[in-house]
ZATILO-897065 format. One record per residue (C-alpha): x, y, z. Coordinates in nm, 3 decimals. Example, Ala and Ser with C-alpha at 12.3 -4.5 7.8 and 13.67 -1.06 7.14 Angstrom:
! residues 2
+---------+---------+---------+
:      c1 :      c2 :      c3 :
+---------+---------+---------+
:   1.230 :  -0.450 :   0.780 :
:   1.367 :  -0.106 :   0.714 :
+---------+---------+---------+
***
This chain:
! residues 175
+---------+---------+---------+
:      c1 :      c2 :      c3 :
+---------+---------+---------+
:  -8.269 :   7.110 :   0.267 :
:  -8.445 :   7.199 :  -0.057 :
:  -8.817 :   7.176 :  -0.120 :
:  -8.736 :   6.873 :  -0.338 :
:  -8.656 :   6.684 :  -0.017 :
:  -8.977 :   6.775 :   0.167 :
:  -9.316 :   6.612 :   0.134 :
:  -9.603 :   6.820 :   0.001 :
:  -9.838 :   6.989 :   0.246 :
: -10.127 :   6.746 :   0.191 :
:  -9.906 :   6.442 :   0.259 :
:  -9.770 :   6.605 :   0.574 :
: -10.117 :   6.690 :   0.704 :
: -10.253 :   6.341 :   0.632 :
:  -9.956 :   6.195 :   0.821 :
:  -9.999 :   6.410 :   1.131 :
: -10.379 :   6.394 :   1.134 :
: -10.352 :   6.015 :   1.117 :
: -10.101 :   6.012 :   1.402 :
: -10.319 :   6.236 :   1.620 :
: -10.635 :   6.031 :   1.558 :
: -10.452 :   5.704 :   1.624 :
: -10.320 :   5.834 :   1.957 :
: -10.665 :   5.964 :   2.051 :
: -10.831 :   5.634 :   1.956 :
: -10.578 :   5.431 :   2.148 :
: -10.611 :   5.645 :   2.460 :
: -10.992 :   5.640 :   2.449 :
: -10.994 :   5.266 :   2.372 :
: -10.777 :   5.197 :   2.677 :
: -11.018 :   5.390 :   2.900 :
: -11.368 :   5.306 :   2.773 :
: -11.436 :   5.057 :   3.052 :
: -11.338 :   5.308 :   3.320 :
: -11.651 :   5.509 :   3.237 :
: -11.970 :   5.439 :   3.419 :
: -12.209 :   5.204 :   3.238 :
: -12.497 :   5.375 :   3.065 :
: -12.479 :   5.713 :   2.895 :
: -12.117 :   5.800 :   2.986 :
: -11.983 :   5.475 :   2.838 :
: -12.218 :   5.493 :   2.538 :
: -12.091 :   5.843 :   2.456 :
: -11.723 :   5.750 :   2.493 :
: -11.763 :   5.430 :   2.289 :
: -11.959 :   5.627 :   2.027 :
: -11.678 :   5.882 :   2.006 :
: -11.427 :   5.598 :   1.966 :
: -11.631 :   5.449 :   1.682 :
: -11.681 :   5.789 :   1.518 :
: -11.310 :   5.872 :   1.527 :
: -11.235 :   5.522 :   1.396 :
: -11.458 :   5.596 :   1.096 :
: -11.290 :   5.934 :   1.052 :
: -10.954 :   5.756 :   1.053 :
: -11.086 :   5.518 :   0.786 :
: -11.178 :   5.818 :   0.569 :
: -10.841 :   5.986 :   0.632 :
: -10.663 :   5.659 :   0.546 :
: -10.860 :   5.626 :   0.221 :
: -10.784 :   5.989 :   0.129 :
: -10.420 :   5.945 :   0.226 :
: -10.369 :   5.632 :   0.018 :
: -10.555 :   5.788 :  -0.274 :
: -10.339 :   6.101 :  -0.252 :
: -10.022 :   5.892 :  -0.221 :
: -10.113 :   5.699 :  -0.536 :
: -10.248 :   5.992 :  -0.740 :
: -10.050 :   6.302 :  -0.655 :
:  -9.848 :   6.287 :  -0.337 :
:  -9.484 :   6.382 :  -0.337 :
:  -9.260 :   6.080 :  -0.389 :
:  -8.920 :   6.134 :  -0.234 :
:  -8.616 :   5.916 :  -0.291 :
:  -8.580 :   5.631 :  -0.045 :
:  -8.253 :   5.491 :   0.085 :
:  -8.100 :   5.222 :  -0.132 :
:  -8.034 :   4.862 :  -0.041 :
:  -8.157 :   4.692 :   0.272 :
:  -8.234 :   5.021 :   0.450 :
:  -8.467 :   5.120 :   0.167 :
:  -8.644 :   4.785 :   0.177 :
:  -8.686 :   4.808 :   0.554 :
:  -8.815 :   5.165 :   0.523 :
:  -9.066 :   5.072 :   0.254 :
:  -9.172 :   4.756 :   0.438 :
:  -9.222 :   4.949 :   0.762 :
:  -9.443 :   5.207 :   0.591 :
:  -9.648 :   4.932 :   0.426 :
:  -9.679 :   4.755 :   0.760 :
:  -9.803 :   5.074 :   0.928 :
: -10.065 :   5.126 :   0.655 :
: -10.171 :   4.761 :   0.684 :
: -10.196 :   4.778 :   1.064 :
: -10.411 :   5.090 :   1.042 :
: -10.642 :   4.926 :   0.787 :
: -10.666 :   4.594 :   0.969 :
: -10.733 :   4.764 :   1.303 :
: -11.012 :   4.971 :   1.147 :
: -11.170 :   4.668 :   0.977 :
: -11.161 :   4.460 :   1.295 :
: -11.306 :   4.757 :   1.486 :
: -11.596 :   4.776 :   1.239 :
: -11.644 :   4.401 :   1.275 :
: -11.640 :   4.439 :   1.655 :
: -11.921 :   4.697 :   1.635 :
: -12.122 :   4.459 :   1.420 :
: -12.055 :   4.151 :   1.637 :
: -12.119 :   4.331 :   1.964 :
: -12.394 :   4.561 :   1.846 :
: -12.358 :   4.917 :   1.963 :
: -12.570 :   5.208 :   2.066 :
: -12.432 :   5.516 :   1.893 :
: -12.489 :   5.837 :   2.089 :
: -12.830 :   5.703 :   2.193 :
: -12.947 :   5.795 :   1.842 :
: -12.947 :   5.454 :   1.677 :
: -12.836 :   5.100 :   1.739 :
: -12.621 :   4.876 :   1.528 :
: -12.786 :   4.536 :   1.571 :
: -12.564 :   4.260 :   1.710 :
: -12.458 :   3.989 :   1.466 :
: -12.504 :   3.708 :   1.718 :
: -12.634 :   3.788 :   2.064 :
: -12.569 :   3.438 :   2.201 :
: -12.196 :   3.404 :   2.130 :
: -12.011 :   3.607 :   2.395 :
: -11.684 :   3.430 :   2.309 :
: -11.700 :   3.565 :   1.954 :
: -11.751 :   3.919 :   2.088 :
: -11.463 :   3.882 :   2.334 :
: -11.232 :   3.735 :   2.069 :
: -11.303 :   4.009 :   1.814 :
: -11.256 :   4.285 :   2.073 :
: -10.929 :   4.124 :   2.191 :
: -10.809 :   4.098 :   1.830 :
: -10.892 :   4.466 :   1.777 :
: -10.695 :   4.553 :   2.092 :
: -10.401 :   4.338 :   1.978 :
: -10.379 :   4.513 :   1.641 :
: -10.429 :   4.857 :   1.797 :
: -10.147 :   4.790 :   2.044 :
:  -9.927 :   4.653 :   1.763 :
:  -9.998 :   4.964 :   1.559 :
:  -9.904 :   5.187 :   1.849 :
:  -9.579 :   4.995 :   1.911 :
:  -9.475 :   5.016 :   1.544 :
:  -9.577 :   5.382 :   1.523 :
:  -9.371 :   5.459 :   1.835 :
:  -9.072 :   5.277 :   1.683 :
:  -9.127 :   5.476 :   1.360 :
:  -9.127 :   5.802 :   1.559 :
:  -8.820 :   5.705 :   1.761 :
:  -8.631 :   5.619 :   1.443 :
:  -8.728 :   5.955 :   1.294 :
:  -8.590 :   6.129 :   1.603 :
:  -8.275 :   5.911 :   1.586 :
:  -8.226 :   6.016 :   1.223 :
:  -8.274 :   6.379 :   1.325 :
:  -8.057 :   6.384 :   1.640 :
:  -7.789 :   6.122 :   1.570 :
:  -7.758 :   6.088 :   1.192 :
:  -7.858 :   6.450 :   1.125 :
:  -7.972 :   6.346 :   0.777 :
:  -8.286 :   6.560 :   0.749 :
:  -8.530 :   6.268 :   0.737 :
:  -8.754 :   6.417 :   1.008 :
:  -8.764 :   6.753 :   0.829 :
:  -8.922 :   6.584 :   0.526 :
:  -9.246 :   6.529 :   0.722 :
:  -9.237 :   6.813 :   0.975 :
:  -9.505 :   7.076 :   0.897 :
:  -9.333 :   7.383 :   1.034 :
:  -9.007 :   7.310 :   0.855 :
:  -9.152 :   7.313 :   0.502 :
+---------+---------+---------+
***
């Protein structure tokens, strides 16, 4: 494997930082309601929101880097290349949509952030709207996690079964 077949360090770090934040957000999001109401839940929800905003920044930096200067490696040809490209675009879209719906959920619900300030609720009388937006956020977050898991499993399949070096292109310690 030559360095021509490995992504640049910045691309690799953006990839793995995104993956780590997404896993953290999903885990915290699944467990927010298990925290006691009041300060414990406010702190956990505030951390979830904060890491969601950090993911938004990482996504913006990642897309900017990908467009401006990131390493562009050859993709498979034919249908496999189209599926690969489509899957990557879908993952980016799911991340972006999940973040946007999460921001909308904060606005619709209104949130107390670390007991420092409050985001006023958009409409305090429509509980159905709040429930629907939160459920939509959960749906997209779960969809993102499913597609990311499939993406990871396919990378491992390429590495273990096809032995084609695809995983090495994005693995930090192998650069």
